[in-house]
C-alpha positions as CSV (number, residue, x, y, z in Angstrom):
1,X,1.6,-4.7,18.4
2,X,0.1,-5.4,15.0
3,X,1.2,-7.5,12.4
4,X,2.1,-4.3,10.3
5,X,3.9,-2.7,13.5
6,X,5.6,-5.6,13.7
7,X,6.8,-6.8,10.3
8,X,7.6,-3.1,9.6
9,X,9.6,-2.9,12.1
10,X,13.2,-0.5,11.9
11,X,16.1,0.1,14.8
12,X,18.9,2.5,14.5
13,X,22.1,1.5,13.2
14,X,24.0,4.8,13.1
15,X,22.7,8.3,11.9
16,X,21.3,7.7,8.9
17,X,21.1,4.2,8.8
18,X,18.2,1.6,9.9
19,X,18.1,-1.8,10.5
20,X,14.9,-4.1,8.9
21,X,13.7,-7.3,8.7
22,X,12.0,-8.4,5.7
23,X,9.8,-11.1,6.8
24,X,8.2,-13.9,4.1
25,X,5.0,-12.9,5.4
26,X,3.9,-10.7,2.8
27,X,5.0,-12.2,-0.3
28,X,3.6,-12.8,-3.9
29,X,3.2,-16.7,-5.5
30,X,7.5,-16.1,-6.5
31,X,8.6,-15.6,-3.3
32,X,9.2,-12.0,-4.0
33,X,7.7,-9.3,-1.6
34,X,5.4,-6.9,-2.2
35,X,6.3,-3.4,-2.9
36,X,3.8,-2.1,-0.5
37,X,4.7,-4.3,2.3
38,X,8.4,-3.3,1.3
39,X,7.5,0.8,1.3
40,X,5.8,-0.1,4.6
41,X,9.4,-0.8,5.5
42,X,10.9,2.5,4.4
43,X,8.4,5.1,5.8
44,X,8.8,3.0,8.9
45,X,12.7,4.4,8.7
46,X,11.6,7.6,7.4
47,X,9.2,8.7,10.2
48,X,11.4,7.7,12.7
49,X,13.7,9.9,11.6
50,X,11.4,13.0,10.4
51,X,10.2,15.0,13.2
52,X,6.2,14.0,12.0
53,X,4.6,10.6,11.4
54,X,2.1,11.5,8.5
55,X,3.4,10.2,4.8
56,X,0.9,12.9,2.7
57,X,2.8,12.1,-0.2
58,X,5.5,9.4,-1.1
59,X,6.8,8.4,-4.7
60,X,8.6,4.5,-5.0
61,X,10.6,3.9,-7.6
62,X,11.2,0.0,-7.6
63,X,14.6,-0.7,-8.8
64,X,14.6,-4.9,-8.3
65,X,12.7,-7.6,-7.1
66,X,13.5,-8.0,-3.0
67,X,13.1,-10.8,-1.7
68,X,12.8,-12.2,2.6
69,X,15.9,-11.2,5.0
70,X,18.0,-8.8,6.3
71,X,18.0,-5.5,4.7
72,X,19.1,-1.7,6.2
73,X,17.0,2.0,5.2
74,X,19.4,4.6,4.4
75,X,17.6,8.1,5.3
76,X,18.4,11.3,4.2
77,X,16.3,14.4,5.8
78,X,16.3,17.3,3.0
79,X,13.8,19.4,4.9
80,X,12.5,19.8,8.0
81,X,10.0,22.4,8.4
82,X,7.1,23.9,10.9
83,X,4.7,22.0,8.9
84,X,6.5,19.9,6.3
85,X,9.3,17.3,6.2
86,X,10.7,15.4,3.5
87,X,13.1,13.2,3.3
88,X,14.5,10.6,1.5
89,X,14.8,6.6,2.2
90,X,16.7,3.9,0.3
91,X,16.4,-0.1,0.9
92,X,18.9,-2.2,1.1
93,X,18.9,-5.9,0.8
94,X,21.6,-8.3,0.0
95,X,24.0,-5.9,-1.4
96,X,21.5,-4.4,-3.7
97,X,19.3,-0.7,-3.7
98,X,15.4,-2.2,-4.1
99,X,13.5,0.7,-3.7
100,X,14.4,4.4,-3.3
101,X,11.5,6.5,-1.9
102,X,10.7,10.4,-2.1
103,X,8.7,11.5,1.2
104,X,6.8,14.3,2.4
105,X,6.0,14.0,6.1
106,X,3.2,15.9,8.4
107,X,1.0,16.2,11.1
108,X,-2.3,15.5,9.8
109,X,-4.0,15.5,13.4
110,X,-2.8,19.1,13.4
111,X,-5.6,20.0,10.7
112,X,-8.0,17.5,11.2
113,X,-10.8,20.8,11.0
114,X,-9.3,22.3,7.6
115,X,-12.1,22.7,5.4
116,X,-12.7,19.4,3.8
117,X,-14.9,19.2,0.2
118,X,-15.2,15.1,-1.4
119,X,-16.4,15.8,-4.6
120,X,-16.5,11.8,-5.0
121,X,-18.2,9.5,-2.2
122,X,-17.2,6.8,-1.0
123,X,-17.8,3.4,-2.8
124,X,-22.3,2.4,-1.7
125,X,-21.8,-1.3,-0.7
126,X,-23.3,-3.7,1.5
127,X,-22.1,-3.9,5.1
128,X,-19.0,-5.8,5.2
129,X,-19.9,-9.3,6.7
130,X,-23.0,-9.3,4.0
131,X,-20.1,-9.6,1.0
132,X,-18.0,-12.3,-0.2
133,X,-14.6,-12.9,1.1
134,X,-12.4,-13.5,-1.5
135,X,-10.1,-16.5,-0.6
136,X,-6.8,-15.6,-1.8
137,X,-5.6,-17.2,1.0
138,X,-5.9,-20.4,-0.8
139,X,-3.0,-19.7,-2.9
140,X,0.3,-21.1,-2.6
141,X,3.3,-19.1,-1.2
142,X,0.7,-15.8,-1.1
143,X,1.8,-15.4,2.3
144,X,0.5,-11.2,1.8
145,X,-3.4,-12.8,1.2
146,X,-3.3,-14.3,4.9
147,X,-2.4,-10.3,6.0
148,X,-5.5,-8.8,4.5
149,X,-9.2,-9.3,4.6
150,X,-11.2,-8.0,1.1
151,X,-14.9,-8.9,0.7
152,X,-16.7,-7.9,-2.3
153,X,-20.5,-7.5,-3.2
154,X,-19.7,-10.1,-5.5
155,X,-17.2,-11.6,-6.4
156,X,-14.6,-10.6,-9.4
157,X,-15.4,-12.2,-13.1
158,X,-11.8,-13.6,-12.9
159,X,-12.2,-16.0,-9.7
160,X,-14.8,-17.7,-11.2
161,X,-12.6,-18.2,-15.2
162,X,-14.8,-14.8,-16.2
163,X,-13.0,-12.1,-16.4
164,X,-15.3,-9.4,-17.3
165,X,-13.1,-7.0,-19.5
166,X,-14.6,-4.2,-16.7
167,X,-11.1,-3.4,-14.5
168,X,-13.1,-1.3,-11.5
169,X,-13.3,-3.2,-8.3
170,X,-15.2,-1.1,-5.3
171,X,-14.8,-3.8,-1.7
172,X,-14.5,-3.4,1.6
173,X,-10.7,-4.4,3.0
174,X,-9.1,-4.6,6.6
175,X,-5.8,-5.8,8.2
176,X,-6.9,-9.6,8.9
177,X,-5.8,-9.3,12.8
178,X,-8.9,-6.5,12.5
179,X,-6.1,-4.3,13.6
180,X,-6.9,-0.2,12.7
181,X,-5.1,0.9,10.1
182,X,-3.0,4.1,10.9
183,X,-1.3,6.7,8.0
184,X,1.6,4.8,8.4
185,X,-0.2,1.3,6.6
186,X,-2.1,3.1,3.7
187,X,0.8,3.3,1.6
188,X,1.2,-0.4,2.4
189,X,-3.1,-1.2,1.7
190,X,-3.2,0.5,-1.9
191,X,-0.6,-1.7,-3.2
192,X,-2.1,-5.1,-1.1
193,X,-5.3,-6.2,-3.1
194,X,-5.8,-8.4,-5.9
195,X,-4.9,-6.7,-9.0
196,X,-8.2,-5.3,-11.3
197,X,-5.9,-5.5,-14.4
198,X,-6.6,-9.6,-13.5
199,X,-10.4,-8.8,-15.3
200,X,-8.4,-7.2,-18.5
201,X,-6.1,-10.6,-19.0
202,X,-3.4,-9.2,-17.1
203,X,-2.2,-11.7,-14.9
204,X,1.6,-10.8,-13.9
205,X,2.8,-7.5,-13.9
206,X,5.2,-5.3,-11.8
207,X,5.2,-1.9,-10.2
208,X,7.4,0.2,-11.7
209,X,6.5,3.7,-9.5
210,X,3.7,4.1,-7.0
211,X,2.8,8.0,-5.7
212,X,0.7,7.5,-2.7
213,X,-1.4,11.0,-1.0
214,X,-2.5,9.8,2.6
215,X,-5.1,12.2,2.9
216,X,-6.8,12.2,7.0
217,X,-5.6,9.7,9.6
218,X,-8.3,7.1,9.3
219,X,-11.5,6.3,12.1
220,X,-11.7,3.0,13.2
221,X,-13.4,0.2,11.3
222,X,-13.5,-1.6,7.6
223,X,-11.6,0.7,4.9
224,X,-13.4,0.7,1.8
225,X,-12.4,0.8,-1.8
226,X,-12.3,1.7,-5.1
227,X,-9.3,0.2,-7.7
228,X,-9.0,0.7,-11.3
229,X,-7.1,0.3,-14.8
230,X,-7.9,2.0,-17.4
231,X,-5.5,2.2,-19.9
232,X,-3.5,-0.7,-21.4
233,X,-0.9,0.4,-24.3
234,X,3.6,-0.2,-24.4
235,X,3.7,-2.8,-22.7
236,X,2.3,-0.7,-18.9
237,X,-1.0,-0.2,-16.8
238,X,-2.2,2.2,-14.6
239,X,-3.6,1.4,-11.4
240,X,-5.8,4.3,-9.7
241,X,-6.6,3.6,-5.8
242,X,-8.8,5.3,-3.0
243,X,-9.6,4.4,0.3
244,X,-11.8,5.9,2.5
245,X,-12.9,5.1,6.2
246,X,-15.5,3.4,8.1
247,X,-16.7,7.4,8.4
248,X,-16.7,8.0,4.5
249,X,-13.9,10.1,4.8
250,X,-11.5,9.8,2.1
251,X,-7.9,8.9,3.8
252,X,-5.5,7.9,0.6
253,X,-5.1,7.8,-2.9
254,X,-2.5,6.1,-5.3
255,X,-1.3,5.6,-8.8
256,X,1.4,3.3,-9.6
257,X,2.5,2.6,-12.7
258,X,3.3,-1.4,-13.7
259,X,4.9,-3.3,-16.4
260,X,2.8,-6.4,-17.6
261,X,4.7,-9.2,-17.6
262,X,2.4,-12.0,-19.3
């Protein structure tokens, strides 16, 4: 079992209640757990409760910061049909709800032959090993950096202390253990990379809401990604994220609203 599957594993306590361990292997510098990883735990419980395993549409509201430790995921099946199933998950740590998720699951393999149109291509990048690796794993307590490998054609300007004021990143990404991302991993990966808002001087923020669409089952290999922030206003900014697989197929899209903390 790969790192992501191990660290998001859940076990049934009773119908509608799952136990989990929120590890310290996906943390941010202040010791809080990455929101995408927390969503991965919630989706794992939903996949166990629903008849389908692909989270095609997920809306996650972050209620408070979460720390490593034991957790419960309370799941309610809202509707289960022939092609789609909808469920709600509430992640609870230290007696408090930290995340609420409403998600629609389906079987993407069953519709793999459906008509496909892509009007925007994957990022045009040099081969991964010709790109520069972003070594954020050198930052103390940023343990999530050890779970992910990201490679850029040229390192973002903020790395050298000169933000470009252009909050757009295109890069390669994969799990550091080399494992292939599945559909349950994609909603985590859209929140796992360094924020492009660093390029406009937003150094600290927290996710308010994250919406993710999983569009296809990823082929093995590196994933290419495009992340951008276009609007900063009223103390909030958005982050848009797209992921393509090694065959150039769009496999995930997301948008999150983030509260600026300084």
